[in-house]
N, C-alpha and C positions, 0 to 999 in steps of 0.2 A: 543656551541653545543646545538642542539634542544633537549628538554626534552619530546617531544611528544611520544605517544605510538608507538613503532616500531623503534625508533632511535637506531642505532647500535654504540657500542663503539669499539675502536681498540682492537685487540686481546691482552689479558693480562692486559688491563687497568682497574683500579678499578672503579666501578660504583659510581658516586657521589650520595649523598643523594637525590638530586633533581630528578634524574632519577628514583629512586626507588618509588617515590610518584606518584600515578596515579591520576592526577587532572582532574576535569571536562573539562578544556580546552584541555587537552591532548587527551581525548576520543572523544570530540565533535568538535575539530578543533577550528579555530578562525574566525574572521570576514573576513579573506582572502578567506574563503570557498565560499563567494558570487561571487568570480571571476569564479569559476567553473560553477555556474548557468549562469553567463553572457556569458561564452563561449558557452554553449548549446543554449542560445537564439540566438547568432550570427549564429550558425550552422543551426538552423531551420528557420531563418528569410526568406529564399527563398523556404523552403519546408514545409510551414505551413499546407498544405493539408494533409501531413502525420500524423499530430497530430489528425486528425479527425477519423483515423482508429479505434482506440479503443473505441470511443464513439458510433460508428454506431451500433455495435452488440446489446448492451442492449437497445438502442433506438428502433431498429426494433422489438425486443422482446416486448417492451412496447406497440408499436402501434398494433402489431398483436394480443396481448392479449386484448387490449382495444376494437378493432374492432370485434374480433371473439369469443375468448374463454370466455371472461367475460360474454357474453350473455347466455352461457350455464351453467356456474357455479353459478352465482348469488352472493348474499351477504354472508359474512363469519363473524362468531363471533370470535373476537380476545381478548376478555376480559370479565369480569363479565357483563359489560353493553355496550361494544363497538361492533357495527356491521358496517362493511364497505363493499363496493363493491370489487369485486375480483381484479380489476386493481389497486385500492387504496391499497389493501393488498400486491400486488406484487411489486409495484413501488419502495418502499424503499429498497427492496432486490436487484432490478436491479441497483439502485443508488449505493449500496455497491459494486456490481460487477463492475460497471463503474469505481469507485475509485480504486478498486483492479487492474483492467486491465491497467488503466492509469499509475499506479506506477510501475507495473511489467515489462512493455515493456522496459523502459529505465534502470531499475534496473537489468535486466537479459540480454537480447539480446545485447543492446547497450553497456553495461558495459563489456560484454565478448569480443565484437569486439575491444573495446578500449584497453582492457587488453592483448589480445592474438595476434591481427593482426595489428592494427594501432599503437600500443605501445604509445598511447597518454600520459599515465601517466609518462613515463620516461621523456618526455619533460616537463611536468607540475612540476615534482619534482626537475628539475634543476632551478626552480624559488624559491622564499621564501616560497611557499606553502608546507605544510607537508602532510603526508599520511592521517592524521585525517582531514585536510582541504578537500582533495580529496573525502574521504568517506562522509563527511557531505555535501559537495557541490553537489555531485551526488545524494544523497538522497533528498536534497532540490529541485533539478530539477525534480526528479521523482514525488515529492509531488506537485510541481507547475503544471506539466502536468496533474496529477490526479485531482488537484483542478479546472483546466479548464474544464475537462470532467464533474466533479461533479456539478459545477456551471451551466453549460449548461443543464445538465440533470434535475437539480432541477427546473430551469426556465421552461423547457418543462412540467415537472410534474405539476407545478403550473398553467401554461397556459391551459393545457388540463383538469384541475380540478381533478387531481389524488392525491392531497394532502388532508389529513384528517382534519388538523387543521392548524392554523397560527403558531403553534409551529414547523412546518416543517422546518422553517429557521434554527433550531438547527441541522438539518441533515447535514448542510454543515461542521461545525467543526467536526462532527462525521465522515464524509467522509474523511476529512484530516487525522484524526487519523487512519482510515483504511489504507490510503495511506502510512502513516508513518510505520505502522506495516508490511505491505506486501512489501513495498519498501526496508526496512532494511533487512528483512529476505531473500528477493530475491537477494539482493546484496551479502549477506553472502553465500548463496547457490551457486551463480555464481562463487565465488572465488575457489570453489572446482571442478568446471567442467573442463574436459579435452578436449572436442570436442563438435561440434554442436549436435552430436547425444545425448549427455547428456541432452539436452533440452526436449527430450521426457519425461523425468521424471517430468519436470515442467508441461507439459500438463496432465500427469498422475495424478498429485496432484490437479491441478486446476479444471479439468472437473468434477470429483466426488464432489468436494466441492461446485461447482456451482449448480449441480443438487440436492444435498442433504444438502442444507443449510437453509431449511425452507423458501426459496424464493418463491416457487410456491405452497407449501402446508403448512398448520399449522404443527407444530412439533408433535402435538398429533396424527396425522394420521400414524406416523411411529411406528413400533413395539418397545416395551420397550427397548430392547438392542440397537436398532439403534438410538433411541432418545439420549441415553448416548453418543454414538459415535459422533452424529451430534453436540451435545452441546459442545464437546471438540474441534471442528474445529474453526479456526480463522474467516472464512467467516461467519459462523453462529453468532459469537459474534458481527460482524459488522452489519449483517442483523437485529439482535435483537435490537442493539443499535439504528439504524436509524428508525426502525419501532416504537420503543417506543417513540422516539423524534417526529416522524410524528404524532402519535396518541395523543401526550401530556400525555403519561403515564410515569411519572417520579417517579421511586422508586429505592430502593437500588440495584436491579438487574442491572440497567443501569450503576451504578458505577462499578459493577463487570465486565461488558462487556468492559467498557472503561479501567479499570485497566489491564485486560487481554491483550488488544491491545497495551497499552502503554508499558507494560513489554516486550511483543514480539518485539516491535520496538527497545527498548533500548538494549536488548540482541543482536538482529541482527546487530545493528550499532557497538557495541563493537567488535563482531566477525569479521565484515567486516574490521574495522580498523586494527585489529591484523593480519588478513589474508593478506591484502594488504601490510602490513609491511613486512611480510615474503616473499611475491612474488616480491616486487618491490625494497626493499632496499638491497644494497650489503652486 
């Protein structure tokens, strides 16, 4: 009998001690989770153009700002001694948005379709894979997609001269951490959705975060009460993390941003595993 989170015992049967222990492998799945990633690769091998959809929006934002708006705004002071061009200021924030979008699409819309319509996971669970493998594998695929977006976007930033320092390479692992956080929470939220109309709440959450995440303006331009609200949002944490890495400003605040995102992803993954167990296991 599997001891993974979500395994069910026959009615009236005593729970063995091994089931009562929540181990890391039970929460995070096993190496079999890689088969879920492989499945998604096969699904997209003929539809790779679809993968470009989430990359285009922040890329066009970057180009439009670099060509037009940056000439009107000029340089910005982002620290005691750091002054950067407006496009260089905005680019890390758009990179964070690209990572978020890449992770959320598969973690929400595609997960919901597999869960409610194609019933993919019922077939998957007839194999040796567990619910934890499903959750971890789907999150891994979401991060892989976000990683492709982030790598492409970072290369374009570098090619156009919109990176501030060579430390910008550290933006990539930061983008993967953003993908982990948003992908896991997106999956957890999707398990509570009842219909496609519920996805309006996803847009309702994402759009204000995108506009009020200090991507386009320094945090100091917001009123004091709004600064507190913005600082509590996960996208701001990602923007601040990538902007600090791009500028080479490494301080304790960056560790705080990374810890916030890591904790958010860990909680989301645990909730996803337990919710999928409730929905899929008899």
